[in-house]
DRENPA-3360 file (N, C-alpha, C; in nm, 2 decimals, always signed):
BEGIN
1 = MLKHAAKL = +0.86/-1.80/-0.87/+0.89/-1.82/-1.01/+0.97/-1.70/-1.06 ~ +1.07/-1.73/-1.15/+1.16/-1.62/-1.20/+1.08/-1.54/-1.31 ~ +1.07/-1.41/-1.29/+1.02/-1.33/-1.40/+1.13/-1.32/-1.51 ~ +1.26/-1.30/-1.47/+1.37/-1.29/-1.57/+1.34/-1.18/-1.66 ~ +1.28/-1.06/-1.60/+1.27/-0.94/-1.68/+1.40/-0.88/-1.69 ~ +1.49/-0.92/-1.60/+1.63/-0.86/-1.60/+1.73/-0.97/-1.60 ~ +1.85/-0.96/-1.66/+1.94/-1.06/-1.67/+2.08/-0.99/-1.64 ~ +2.18/-1.08/-1.61/+2.31/-1.04/-1.58/+2.40/-1.02/-1.70;
9 = LPVARAQV = +2.46/-0.91/-1.72/+2.55/-0.89/-1.84/+2.67/-0.81/-1.78 ~ +2.78/-0.81/-1.85/+2.90/-0.73/-1.82/+2.86/-0.58/-1.83 ~ +2.93/-0.50/-1.76/+2.90/-0.36/-1.75/+2.92/-0.29/-1.89 ~ +3.01/-0.34/-1.96/+3.05/-0.28/-2.09/+2.93/-0.28/-2.19 ~ +2.84/-0.37/-2.17/+2.73/-0.38/-2.26/+2.60/-0.30/-2.21 ~ +2.62/-0.22/-2.12/+2.51/-0.14/-2.06/+2.49/-0.01/-2.12 ~ +2.56/+0.02/-2.22/+2.54/+0.16/-2.28/+2.41/+0.17/-2.35 ~ +2.34/+0.28/-2.33/+2.22/+0.31/-2.40/+2.21/+0.45/-2.45;
17 = CDHAEVQL = +2.12/+0.49/-2.53/+2.11/+0.62/-2.59/+2.06/+0.71/-2.49 ~ +2.12/+0.83/-2.46/+2.08/+0.93/-2.36/+1.94/+0.99/-2.41 ~ +1.93/+1.02/-2.54/+1.81/+1.09/-2.58/+1.69/+0.99/-2.56 ~ +1.70/+0.87/-2.59/+1.60/+0.77/-2.58/+1.56/+0.75/-2.44 ~ +1.66/+0.76/-2.34/+1.64/+0.74/-2.21/+1.56/+0.85/-2.15 ~ +1.58/+0.98/-2.19/+1.51/+1.09/-2.15/+1.36/+1.07/-2.19 ~ +1.34/+1.03/-2.31/+1.20/+1.00/-2.36/+1.13/+0.90/-2.28 ~ +1.21/+0.79/-2.24/+1.15/+0.68/-2.17/+1.11/+0.73/-2.03;
25 = LSVRGINF = +1.20/+0.81/-1.96/+1.16/+0.86/-1.83/+1.04/+0.95/-1.84 ~ +1.02/+1.02/-1.93/+0.91/+1.11/-1.94/+0.78/+1.03/-1.96 ~ +0.79/+0.92/-2.04/+0.67/+0.83/-2.05/+0.64/+0.77/-1.92 ~ +0.74/+0.72/-1.85/+0.72/+0.64/-1.73/+0.68/+0.74/-1.61 ~ +0.69/+0.87/-1.63/+0.65/+0.95/-1.53/+0.50/+0.97/-1.51 ~ +0.43/+0.92/-1.61/+0.29/+0.92/-1.60/+0.23/+0.81/-1.52 ~ +0.18/+0.84/-1.40/+0.13/+0.74/-1.31/-0.03/+0.75/-1.30 ~ -0.09/+0.65/-1.36/-0.24/+0.65/-1.37/-0.30/+0.63/-1.24;
33 = FNAPNGPS = -0.23/+0.60/-1.13/-0.29/+0.58/-1.00/-0.29/+0.71/-0.92 ~ -0.25/+0.82/-0.98/-0.24/+0.94/-0.91/-0.37/+1.03/-0.93 ~ -0.48/+0.97/-0.98/-0.60/+1.03/-1.00/-0.66/+1.07/-0.86 ~ -0.74/+1.17/-0.84/-0.79/+1.21/-0.72/-0.86/+1.10/-0.64 ~ -0.95/+1.03/-0.72/-1.02/+0.92/-0.65/-0.97/+0.78/-0.68 ~ -0.84/+0.77/-0.73/-0.79/+0.65/-0.76/-0.75/+0.56/-0.64 ~ -0.72/+0.44/-0.67/-0.69/+0.34/-0.56/-0.55/+0.39/-0.49 ~ -0.54/+0.37/-0.36/-0.42/+0.40/-0.29/-0.33/+0.28/-0.29;
41 = VKQVSIED = -0.27/+0.26/-0.41/-0.17/+0.15/-0.41/-0.05/+0.20/-0.48 ~ +0.06/+0.13/-0.46/+0.19/+0.17/-0.51/+0.22/+0.10/-0.64 ~ +0.25/+0.17/-0.74/+0.27/+0.12/-0.87/+0.41/+0.08/-0.88 ~ +0.44/-0.04/-0.91/+0.57/-0.10/-0.92/+0.60/-0.15/-1.07 ~ +0.69/-0.10/-1.13/+0.72/-0.14/-1.27/+0.75/-0.29/-1.27 ~ +0.71/-0.36/-1.38/+0.73/-0.50/-1.39/+0.87/-0.54/-1.40 ~ +0.96/-0.44/-1.45/+1.10/-0.47/-1.47/+1.16/-0.47/-1.33 ~ +1.10/-0.42/-1.23/+1.17/-0.41/-1.09/+1.13/-0.54/-1.01;
49 = EWYNRQRN = +1.04/-0.62/-1.07/+1.00/-0.75/-1.00/+1.09/-0.86/-1.04 ~ +1.16/-0.92/-0.94/+1.24/-1.04/-0.98/+1.16/-1.16/-0.99 ~ +1.06/-1.17/-0.90/+0.99/-1.29/-0.89/+0.83/-1.26/-0.89 ~ +0.76/-1.35/-0.94/+0.62/-1.35/-0.94/+0.56/-1.38/-0.80 ~ +0.51/-1.29/-0.74/+0.46/-1.31/-0.60/+0.31/-1.36/-0.60 ~ +0.25/-1.38/-0.72/+0.11/-1.43/-0.73/+0.11/-1.58/-0.70 ~ +0.02/-1.62/-0.62/+0.00/-1.77/-0.59/-0.14/-1.81/-0.65 ~ -0.14/-1.93/-0.71/-0.27/-1.98/-0.76/-0.34/-2.05/-0.66;
57 = IFQLLDKQ = -0.28/-2.09/-0.54/-0.36/-2.14/-0.43/-0.33/-2.06/-0.31 ~ -0.43/-2.00/-0.26/-0.41/-1.92/-0.14/-0.54/-1.90/-0.06 ~ -0.52/-1.86/+0.07/-0.63/-1.85/+0.15/-0.69/-1.71/+0.15 ~ -0.82/-1.70/+0.19/-0.90/-1.57/+0.20/-0.94/-1.56/+0.34 ~ -0.89/-1.45/+0.41/-0.92/-1.43/+0.55/-0.87/-1.56/+0.63 ~ -0.96/-1.63/+0.69/-0.92/-1.74/+0.77/-0.96/-1.88/+0.70 ~ -0.99/-1.87/+0.57/-1.02/-1.99/+0.49/-0.91/-2.04/+0.41 ~ -0.87/-2.16/+0.43/-0.76/-2.21/+0.36/-0.80/-2.34/+0.28;
65 = PYFPVDVF = -0.76/-2.34/+0.15/-0.81/-2.45/+0.06/-0.74/-2.58/+0.12 ~ -0.82/-2.69/+0.10/-0.77/-2.82/+0.14/-0.76/-2.91/+0.02 ~ -0.65/-2.99/+0.01/-0.65/-3.09/-0.10/-0.53/-3.18/-0.07 ~ -0.55/-3.31/-0.10/-0.44/-3.41/-0.08/-0.33/-3.40/-0.19 ~ -0.23/-3.48/-0.17/-0.11/-3.48/-0.27/-0.15/-3.52/-0.41 ~ -0.24/-3.60/-0.42/-0.28/-3.66/-0.55/-0.38/-3.58/-0.64 ~ -0.39/-3.46/-0.59/-0.48/-3.36/-0.67/-0.40/-3.28/-0.76 ~ -0.44/-3.27/-0.88/-0.37/-3.18/-0.99/-0.43/-3.05/-0.99;
73 = VAPNAVVC = -0.36/-2.94/-0.97/-0.41/-2.81/-0.99/-0.31/-2.74/-1.09 ~ -0.37/-2.70/-1.20/-0.29/-2.64/-1.31/-0.22/-2.51/-1.26 ~ -0.10/-2.49/-1.32/-0.03/-2.36/-1.27/-0.11/-2.23/-1.28 ~ -0.19/-2.22/-1.38/-0.27/-2.10/-1.40/-0.41/-2.11/-1.36 ~ -0.45/-2.22/-1.29/-0.58/-2.22/-1.22/-0.57/-2.15/-1.08 ~ -0.68/-2.11/-1.03/-0.69/-2.04/-0.91/-0.79/-2.11/-0.82 ~ -0.74/-2.15/-0.70/-0.82/-2.20/-0.60/-0.79/-2.12/-0.47 ~ -0.90/-2.06/-0.42/-0.88/-1.97/-0.30/-1.00/-1.98/-0.21;
81 = GDVDIYGG = -0.97/-1.96/-0.08/-1.08/-1.96/+0.01/-1.12/-2.09/+0.07 ~ -1.25/-2.10/+0.11/-1.31/-2.22/+0.17/-1.33/-2.33/+0.06 ~ -1.23/-2.39/+0.01/-1.25/-2.50/-0.09/-1.19/-2.63/-0.05 ~ -1.26/-2.74/-0.05/-1.22/-2.87/-0.02/-1.22/-2.95/-0.14 ~ -1.10/-3.01/-0.18/-1.08/-3.09/-0.30/-1.04/-3.23/-0.25 ~ -1.11/-3.33/-0.29/-1.08/-3.46/-0.24/-0.99/-3.55/-0.34 ~ -0.95/-3.66/-0.30/-0.85/-3.74/-0.37/-0.88/-3.76/-0.51 ~ -0.78/-3.74/-0.60/-0.78/-3.78/-0.74/-0.85/-3.67/-0.83;
89 = ASIFFGAV = -0.89/-3.56/-0.76/-0.96/-3.46/-0.84/-0.86/-3.38/-0.91 ~ -0.91/-3.30/-1.02/-0.82/-3.23/-1.10/-0.88/-3.09/-1.14 ~ -0.80/-2.99/-1.13/-0.84/-2.85/-1.17/-0.75/-2.81/-1.29 ~ -0.82/-2.80/-1.41/-0.74/-2.78/-1.53/-0.71/-2.63/-1.56 ~ -0.64/-2.61/-1.67/-0.59/-2.48/-1.69/-0.69/-2.36/-1.71 ~ -0.67/-2.26/-1.63/-0.75/-2.15/-1.63/-0.88/-2.15/-1.55 ~ -0.90/-2.27/-1.49/-1.02/-2.28/-1.41/-1.01/-2.20/-1.27 ~ -1.13/-2.16/-1.22/-1.13/-2.09/-1.09/-1.23/-2.15/-1.00;
97 = LRGDLNKI = -1.18/-2.18/-0.88/-1.26/-2.22/-0.77/-1.25/-2.12/-0.65 ~ -1.35/-2.03/-0.64/-1.34/-1.92/-0.54/-1.44/-1.94/-0.43 ~ -1.39/-1.98/-0.32/-1.47/-2.00/-0.20/-1.46/-1.88/-0.11 ~ -1.51/-1.76/-0.15/-1.50/-1.64/-0.07/-1.62/-1.62/+0.02 ~ -1.74/-1.64/-0.04/-1.86/-1.62/+0.04/-1.92/-1.75/+0.09 ~ -1.88/-1.86/+0.04/-1.93/-1.98/+0.10/-1.84/-2.10/+0.05 ~ -1.88/-2.22/+0.09/-1.80/-2.34/+0.08/-1.81/-2.39/-0.06 ~ -1.70/-2.45/-0.10/-1.70/-2.54/-0.23/-1.64/-2.67/-0.19;
105 = RLGNRSAV = -1.71/-2.77/-0.25/-1.66/-2.91/-0.22/-1.65/-2.98/-0.36 ~ -1.54/-3.04/-0.39/-1.52/-3.11/-0.51/-1.48/-3.25/-0.48 ~ -1.56/-3.35/-0.52/-1.54/-3.49/-0.48/-1.43/-3.56/-0.54 ~ -1.41/-3.69/-0.51/-1.31/-3.77/-0.55/-1.32/-3.79/-0.71 ~ -1.20/-3.78/-0.78/-1.19/-3.81/-0.92/-1.28/-3.71/-1.00 ~ -1.32/-3.61/-0.95/-1.39/-3.50/-1.03/-1.30/-3.42/-1.10 ~ -1.34/-3.36/-1.21/-1.25/-3.28/-1.30/-1.32/-3.15/-1.33 ~ -1.25/-3.04/-1.31/-1.30/-2.90/-1.35/-1.21/-2.86/-1.46;
113 = LDRAVIHA = -1.27/-2.86/-1.58/-1.19/-2.84/-1.71/-1.15/-2.70/-1.73 ~ -1.09/-2.67/-1.85/-1.03/-2.53/-1.87/-1.14/-2.42/-1.86 ~ -1.10/-2.32/-1.79/-1.17/-2.20/-1.77/-1.31/-2.21/-1.72 ~ -1.34/-2.32/-1.66/-1.47/-2.33/-1.58/-1.45/-2.25/-1.45 ~ -1.57/-2.20/-1.40/-1.57/-2.12/-1.28/-1.68/-2.17/-1.19 ~ -1.63/-2.19/-1.06/-1.71/-2.25/-0.95/-1.70/-2.15/-0.84 ~ -1.82/-2.10/-0.80/-1.82/-2.01/-0.68/-1.95/-2.03/-0.61 ~ -1.97/-1.95/-0.50/-2.09/-1.97/-0.42/-2.14/-1.84/-0.37;
121 = ARAVPTGL = -2.27/-1.82/-0.35/-2.33/-1.70/-0.29/-2.33/-1.72/-0.14 ~ -2.35/-1.60/-0.07/-2.36/-1.61/+0.08/-2.49/-1.68/+0.12 ~ -2.60/-1.66/+0.04/-2.73/-1.72/+0.07/-2.81/-1.73/-0.06 ~ -2.90/-1.82/-0.06/-2.99/-1.84/-0.19/-3.14/-1.81/-0.14 ~ -3.22/-1.76/-0.23/-3.36/-1.73/-0.20/-3.43/-1.85/-0.16 ~ -3.40/-1.96/-0.20/-3.48/-2.09/-0.18/-3.46/-2.14/-0.03 ~ -3.36/-2.08/+0.04/-3.34/-2.12/+0.18/-3.25/-2.25/+0.19 ~ -3.21/-2.30/+0.08/-3.12/-2.43/+0.08/-2.98/-2.39/+0.11;
129 = NAATLIGD = -2.90/-2.49/+0.12/-2.75/-2.46/+0.15/-2.69/-2.39/+0.03 ~ -2.62/-2.28/+0.07/-2.58/-2.19/-0.05/-2.43/-2.25/-0.09 ~ -2.39/-2.35/-0.03/-2.25/-2.40/-0.06/-2.26/-2.47/-0.20 ~ -2.16/-2.48/-0.27/-2.15/-2.55/-0.40/-2.09/-2.69/-0.38 ~ -2.17/-2.79/-0.39/-2.13/-2.92/-0.35/-2.13/-3.01/-0.48 ~ -2.01/-3.06/-0.51/-1.99/-3.14/-0.63/-1.95/-3.28/-0.58 ~ -2.01/-3.38/-0.63/-1.99/-3.52/-0.58/-1.87/-3.58/-0.65 ~ -1.86/-3.72/-0.64/-1.75/-3.79/-0.70/-1.77/-3.81/-0.85;
137 = KVTVEPYA = -1.66/-3.82/-0.92/-1.66/-3.85/-1.07/-1.75/-3.76/-1.14 ~ -1.75/-3.63/-1.11/-1.82/-3.53/-1.19/-1.73/-3.46/-1.28 ~ -1.77/-3.45/-1.41/-1.68/-3.37/-1.51/-1.75/-3.24/-1.54 ~ -1.69/-3.13/-1.51/-1.74/-2.99/-1.54/-1.66/-2.95/-1.67 ~ -1.72/-2.94/-1.78/-1.65/-2.92/-1.90/-1.62/-2.77/-1.91 ~ -1.53/-2.74/-2.01/-1.48/-2.60/-2.03/-1.58/-2.49/-2.03 ~ -1.55/-2.38/-1.97/-1.63/-2.25/-1.96/-1.76/-2.27/-1.89 ~ -1.78/-2.38/-1.82/-1.91/-2.39/-1.75/-1.90/-2.30/-1.62;
145 = VLRSCRVE = -2.01/-2.26/-1.57/-2.03/-2.18/-1.44/-2.12/-2.24/-1.35 ~ -2.07/-2.27/-1.23/-2.15/-2.33/-1.12/-2.15/-2.24/-1.00 ~ -2.27/-2.20/-0.96/-2.28/-2.11/-0.84/-2.39/-2.16/-0.75 ~ -2.35/-2.19/-0.63/-2.44/-2.23/-0.51/-2.54/-2.34/-0.56 ~ -2.48/-2.45/-0.63/-2.56/-2.56/-0.68/-2.51/-2.69/-0.61 ~ -2.58/-2.79/-0.65/-2.55/-2.92/-0.60/-2.54/-3.02/-0.72 ~ -2.43/-3.09/-0.74/-2.42/-3.19/-0.84/-2.38/-3.32/-0.78 ~ -2.46/-3.42/-0.79/-2.44/-3.55/-0.73/-2.34/-3.63/-0.81;
153 = PKCIIGAR = -2.29/-3.75/-0.76/-2.19/-3.82/-0.83/-2.22/-3.87/-0.97 ~ -2.12/-3.88/-1.05/-2.12/-3.94/-1.19/-2.21/-3.85/-1.28 ~ -2.18/-3.72/-1.29/-2.26/-3.64/-1.38/-2.16/-3.57/-1.47 ~ -2.21/-3.52/-1.59/-2.13/-3.44/-1.68/-2.21/-3.30/-1.70 ~ -2.14/-3.20/-1.67/-2.19/-3.06/-1.70/-2.13/-3.01/-1.82 ~ -2.22/-3.00/-1.93/-2.17/-2.96/-2.06/-2.09/-2.82/-2.06 ~ -2.01/-2.81/-2.17/-1.94/-2.69/-2.19/-2.03/-2.57/-2.20 ~ -1.99/-2.46/-2.14/-2.05/-2.33/-2.14/-2.19/-2.34/-2.08;
161 = SVLCEGSV = -2.22/-2.44/-1.99/-2.34/-2.44/-1.93/-2.33/-2.36/-1.80 ~ -2.46/-2.31/-1.75/-2.46/-2.24/-1.63/-2.56/-2.30/-1.54 ~ -2.52/-2.33/-1.41/-2.60/-2.38/-1.31/-2.62/-2.27/-1.21 ~ -2.75/-2.23/-1.20/-2.78/-2.12/-1.10/-2.80/-2.16/-0.97 ~ -2.83/-2.06/-0.88/-2.84/-2.08/-0.73/-2.95/-2.18/-0.70 ~ -2.92/-2.28/-0.62/-3.02/-2.37/-0.57/-3.05/-2.49/-0.66 ~ -2.99/-2.49/-0.77/-3.03/-2.60/-0.87/-2.96/-2.73/-0.82 ~ -3.02/-2.84/-0.86/-2.98/-2.97/-0.82/-2.96/-3.06/-0.94;
169 = VEAESIVA = -2.86/-3.12/-0.96/-2.84/-3.23/-1.06/-2.81/-3.36/-1.00 ~ -2.91/-3.45/-1.01/-2.90/-3.58/-0.94/-2.80/-3.67/-1.01 ~ -2.77/-3.78/-0.94/-2.66/-3.87/-0.98/-2.68/-3.93/-1.12 ~ -2.58/-3.95/-1.19/-2.58/-4.02/-1.33/-2.67/-3.94/-1.42 ~ -2.65/-3.81/-1.43/-2.72/-3.73/-1.53/-2.62/-3.65/-1.61 ~ -2.68/-3.59/-1.72/-2.59/-3.51/-1.81/-2.67/-3.39/-1.85 ~ -2.60/-3.27/-1.83/-2.65/-3.15/-1.88/-2.58/-3.11/-2.01 ~ -2.65/-3.10/-2.11/-2.60/-3.07/-2.25/-2.52/-2.94/-2.25;
177 = PNSVVPPA = -2.43/-2.92/-2.34/-2.36/-2.80/-2.36/-2.45/-2.68/-2.39 ~ -2.40/-2.56/-2.35/-2.47/-2.44/-2.37/-2.61/-2.43/-2.30 ~ -2.62/-2.51/-2.19/-2.75/-2.51/-2.12/-2.76/-2.42/-2.01 ~ -2.87/-2.38/-1.96/-2.88/-2.29/-1.84/-2.99/-2.36/-1.75 ~ -2.94/-2.39/-1.63/-3.03/-2.46/-1.53/-3.08/-2.34/-1.44 ~ -3.21/-2.32/-1.44/-3.25/-2.19/-1.36/-3.24/-2.22/-1.21 ~ -3.26/-2.12/-1.13/-3.25/-2.14/-0.98/-3.36/-2.24/-0.94 ~ -3.32/-2.32/-0.84/-3.40/-2.42/-0.78/-3.45/-2.54/-0.87;
185 = RRIPSGEL = -3.40/-2.54/-0.99/-3.45/-2.65/-1.09/-3.37/-2.78/-1.05 ~ -3.45/-2.89/-1.05/-3.39/-3.02/-1.02/-3.40/-3.10/-1.14 ~ -3.28/-3.16/-1.17/-3.26/-3.26/-1.28/-3.26/-3.40/-1.23 ~ -3.36/-3.49/-1.25/-3.37/-3.62/-1.19/-3.25/-3.71/-1.24 ~ -3.23/-3.81/-1.17/-3.12/-3.90/-1.19/-3.14/-3.98/-1.32 ~ -3.03/-4.01/-1.40/-3.04/-4.09/-1.52/-3.10/-4.02/-1.64 ~ -3.10/-3.89/-1.64/-3.16/-3.82/-1.76/-3.07/-3.72/-1.82 ~ -3.10/-3.69/-1.95/-3.02/-3.59/-2.03/-3.11/-3.47/-2.04;
193 = WGGNPVKF = -3.06/-3.35/-2.00/-3.14/-3.22/-2.01/-3.05/-3.13/-2.09 ~ -3.12/-3.03/-2.16/-3.04/-2.93/-2.23/-3.13/-2.81/-2.27 ~ -3.07/-2.70/-2.32/-3.15/-2.59/-2.36/-3.14/-2.47/-2.27 ~ -3.20/-2.36/-2.30/-3.20/-2.24/-2.22/-3.35/-2.19/-2.22 ~ -3.41/-2.21/-2.11/-3.39/-2.28/-1.99/-3.38/-2.43/-2.02 ~ -3.32/-2.51/-1.92/-3.30/-2.65/-1.95/-3.43/-2.73/-1.95 ~ -3.44/-2.82/-2.04/-3.56/-2.90/-2.05/-3.52/-3.05/-2.07 ~ -3.61/-3.14/-2.04/-3.58/-3.28/-2.05/-3.57/-3.31/-2.20;
201 = IRKLTAHE = -3.48/-3.40/-2.23/-3.45/-3.45/-2.36/-3.49/-3.60/-2.37 ~ -3.41/-3.68/-2.29/-3.44/-3.82/-2.30/-3.38/-3.89/-2.17 ~ -3.41/-4.02/-2.15/-3.34/-4.10/-2.05/-3.21/-4.14/-2.10 ~ -3.11/-4.16/-2.01/-2.99/-4.22/-2.05/-3.00/-4.37/-2.06 ~ -2.92/-4.42/-2.16/-2.92/-4.56/-2.18/-2.84/-4.63/-2.07 ~ -2.86/-4.76/-2.06/-2.78/-4.84/-1.96/-2.63/-4.82/-1.98 ~ -2.59/-4.83/-2.11/-2.45/-4.82/-2.14/-2.39/-4.68/-2.10 ~ -2.48/-4.58/-2.12/-2.42/-4.44/-2.08/-2.41/-4.43/-1.93;
209 = RDRVLDDV = -2.50/-4.49/-1.86/-2.49/-4.48/-1.71/-2.39/-4.57/-1.65 ~ -2.36/-4.68/-1.72/-2.26/-4.78/-1.66/-2.12/-4.76/-1.71 ~ -2.11/-4.72/-1.83/-1.97/-4.70/-1.90/-1.93/-4.56/-1.92 ~ -2.02/-4.48/-1.99/-1.97/-4.35/-2.05/-1.93/-4.26/-1.93 ~ -2.02/-4.25/-1.84/-1.99/-4.15/-1.73/-1.86/-4.19/-1.65 ~ -1.84/-4.31/-1.63/-1.72/-4.36/-1.57/-1.60/-4.34/-1.66 ~ -1.61/-4.37/-1.79/-1.50/-4.35/-1.88/-1.45/-4.21/-1.90 ~ -1.54/-4.12/-1.89/-1.51/-3.98/-1.90/-1.44/-3.93/-1.78;
217 = ANHYHNLA = -1.49/-3.97/-1.66/-1.42/-3.93/-1.54/-1.28/-3.99/-1.53 ~ -1.26/-4.13/-1.57/-1.13/-4.19/-1.57/-1.03/-4.13/-1.67 ~ -1.08/-4.08/-1.78/-1.00/-4.03/-1.89/-0.94/-3.90/-1.83 ~ -1.01/-3.81/-1.77/-0.95/-3.69/-1.72/-0.87/-3.71/-1.59 ~ -0.90/-3.81/-1.52/-0.81/-3.85/-1.40/-0.68/-3.89/-1.45 ~ -0.68/-3.98/-1.56/-0.55/-4.02/-1.61/-0.47/-3.91/-1.67 ~ -0.54/-3.82/-1.74/-0.47/-3.71/-1.80/-0.41/-3.62/-1.70 ~ -0.49/-3.60/-1.59/-0.43/-3.50/-1.48/-0.31/-3.57/-1.41;
225 = AMFRREQL = -0.31/-3.71/-1.40/-0.20/-3.77/-1.34/-0.07/-3.76/-1.43 ~ -0.09/-3.75/-1.56/+0.02/-3.73/-1.65/+0.08/-3.59/-1.63 ~ -0.01/-3.49/-1.62/+0.03/-3.35/-1.59/+0.10/-3.34/-1.46 ~ +0.05/-3.41/-1.36/+0.10/-3.40/-1.23/+0.25/-3.45/-1.22 ~ +0.27/-3.55/-1.30/+0.41/-3.61/-1.30/+0.51/-3.51/-1.37 ~ +0.46/-3.42/-1.45/+0.55/-3.32/-1.51/+0.58/-3.20/-1.43 ~ +0.51/-3.18/-1.33/+0.52/-3.07/-1.24/+0.65/-3.07/-1.16 ~ +0.71/-2.96/-1.14/+0.84/-2.95/-1.06/+0.79/-2.92/-0.91;
233 = DHGTAWRD = +0.87/-2.98/-0.82/+0.84/-2.96/-0.68/+0.88/-2.81/-0.64 ~ +0.80/-2.77/-0.54/+0.84/-2.63/-0.50/+0.97/-2.64/-0.41 ~ +1.05/-2.54/-0.42/+1.17/-2.54/-0.34/+1.23/-2.40/-0.31 ~ +1.34/-2.39/-0.25/+1.41/-2.27/-0.22/+1.54/-2.25/-0.28 ~ +1.57/-2.34/-0.38/+1.71/-2.33/-0.45/+1.74/-2.20/-0.50 ~ +1.63/-2.13/-0.55/+1.65/-2.00/-0.62/+1.71/-1.90/-0.52 ~ +1.70/-1.91/-0.38/+1.76/-1.81/-0.30/+1.91/-1.81/-0.30 ~ +1.97/-1.94/-0.31/+2.12/-1.94/-0.32/+2.16/-1.89/-0.46;
241 = VEAWRQKL = +2.09/-1.91/-0.57/+2.13/-1.86/-0.69/+2.12/-1.70/-0.70 ~ +2.02/-1.65/-0.64/+2.01/-1.50/-0.64/+2.11/-1.44/-0.55 ~ +2.15/-1.51/-0.44/+2.24/-1.45/-0.35/+2.38/-1.45/-0.42 ~ +2.41/-1.55/-0.50/+2.53/-1.55/-0.57/+2.54/-1.44/-0.68 ~ +2.43/-1.42/-0.75/+2.42/-1.32/-0.85/+2.43/-1.18/-0.79 ~ +2.37/-1.16/-0.67/+2.38/-1.03/-0.60/+2.52/-1.01/-0.56 ~ +2.59/-1.11/-0.52/+2.73/-1.10/-0.47/+2.82/-1.04/-0.59 ~ +2.79/-1.10/-0.71/+2.87/-1.05/-0.83/+2.84/-0.91/-0.86;
249 = VDHGEYQW = +2.71/-0.87/-0.84/+2.67/-0.73/-0.87/+2.74/-0.64/-0.77 ~ +2.74/-0.68/-0.64/+2.80/-0.59/-0.53/+2.95/-0.58/-0.56 ~ +3.02/-0.67/-0.61/+3.17/-0.66/-0.63/+3.20/-0.59/-0.76 ~ +3.09/-0.54/-0.84/+3.12/-0.47/-0.95/+3.16/-0.55/-1.08 ~ +3.15/-0.68/-1.07/+3.18/-0.77/-1.18/+3.07/-0.77/-1.29 ~ +2.94/-0.76/-1.24/+2.83/-0.75/-1.33/+2.73/-0.65/-1.28 ~ +2.64/-0.61/-1.36/+2.53/-0.53/-1.31/+2.40/-0.58/-1.38 ~ +2.28/-0.55/-1.32/+2.16/-0.59/-1.37/+2.12/-0.50/-1.49;
257 = INFREQKY = +2.10/-0.57/-1.61/+2.07/-0.50/-1.73/+1.92/-0.55/-1.76 ~ +1.84/-0.45/-1.79/+1.70/-0.48/-1.81/+1.68/-0.49/-1.96 ~ +1.67/-0.61/-2.01/+1.65/-0.64/-2.16/+1.52/-0.57/-2.21 ~ +1.42/-0.57/-2.13/+1.30/-0.52/-2.18/+1.31/-0.37/-2.21 ~ +1.37/-0.30/-2.12/+1.40/-0.16/-2.12/+1.49/-0.13/-2.23 ~ +1.60/-0.20/-2.25/+1.70/-0.18/-2.35/+1.63/-0.19/-2.49 ~ +1.55/-0.29/-2.50/+1.49/-0.31/-2.63/+1.40/-0.20/-2.67 ~ +1.32/-0.14/-2.57/+1.24/-0.03/-2.59/+1.34/+0.09/-2.63;
265 = LMRLQHEA = +1.45/+0.11/-2.56/+1.53/+0.23/-2.59/+1.59/+0.21/-2.73 ~ +1.63/+0.09/-2.77/+1.68/+0.08/-2.90/+1.58/+0.11/-3.01 ~ +1.45/+0.07/-2.99/+1.35/+0.10/-3.08/+1.33/+0.25/-3.10 ~ +1.33/+0.32/-2.98/+1.32/+0.47/-2.99/+1.43/+0.53/-3.07 ~ +1.56/+0.47/-3.05/+1.67/+0.52/-3.12/+1.66/+0.50/-3.28 ~ +1.61/+0.38/-3.32/+1.59/+0.35/-3.45/+1.49/+0.44/-3.51 ~ +1.37/+0.47/-3.44/+1.27/+0.56/-3.49/+1.33/+0.70/-3.51 ~ +1.41/+0.74/-3.41/+1.47/+0.88/-3.43/+1.56/+0.88/-3.55;
273 = EAMEKLAS = +1.64/+0.78/-3.58/+1.73/+0.78/-3.68/+1.65/+0.78/-3.82 ~ +1.54/+0.71/-3.82/+1.45/+0.70/-3.94/+1.39/+0.84/-3.97 ~ +1.35/+0.91/-3.86/+1.29/+1.04/-3.87/+1.39/+1.14/-3.93 ~ +1.53/+1.13/-3.88/+1.63/+1.21/-3.93/+1.65/+1.19/-4.08 ~ +1.65/+1.07/-4.12/+1.67/+1.04/-4.26/+1.55/+1.10/-4.35 ~ +1.43/+1.08/-4.30/+1.32/+1.14/-4.37/+1.33/+1.29/-4.38 ~ +1.37/+1.35/-4.27/+1.39/+1.50/-4.27/+1.49/+1.55/-4.37 ~ +1.60/+1.47/-4.38/+1.71/+1.51/-4.47/+1.68/+1.48/-4.61;
% end
């Protein structure tokens, strides 16, 4: 993806204030990674990056995420490591599925909504499987956190709820928003639970079990399908464009002008002029 922190402009428009440039260089000379015990990484100015090298779907060590073509993963969602996503599932904006320590499975037509986090521990004290297993047609609402738990098909996990290690939510159940399911707690099928810690509230009605749970899952499936149709396919056409631009730069017809840097330099110049007026 293009950062476009820099653009092409004629050489004649590349003039900047020398005094402001000296101030800018003095500011940029401060490298916060030069501390004695700091990380041994190379600091690269964002203006020097042509493209964003970050990927929202990537492998960790030898674990590669799996998902079919009909899965929607939002551009700013993160799916990494040992994650299996099955047909029709959707990962909405800002959600994170991090399979670094153990496996994550997301079933058919399940939806992980905005900024929900799903991850797994290496092991759980109960001795059960530490993987996070989510069945078909499960809706994980925004800001929920699921860790090494099991959610069976056709469930709704309310917004900002937390499912701790070893917890089990059986099929056709609902966890109310802002609830906390303690470790190793089991929520029986066909029930509504809520609170911190979670407690039984009531049985679900036949209408809720037969219609509501399906309707919620189908709603987010259709919404994700609309988002998926708007996505652009990945390609390499940008390589030819950048080769052409670089050729113009090499022939001296154009040069790279950093708009962000120029804007900063102009601001320094205006501040200096304002100070001179106040002094006079």
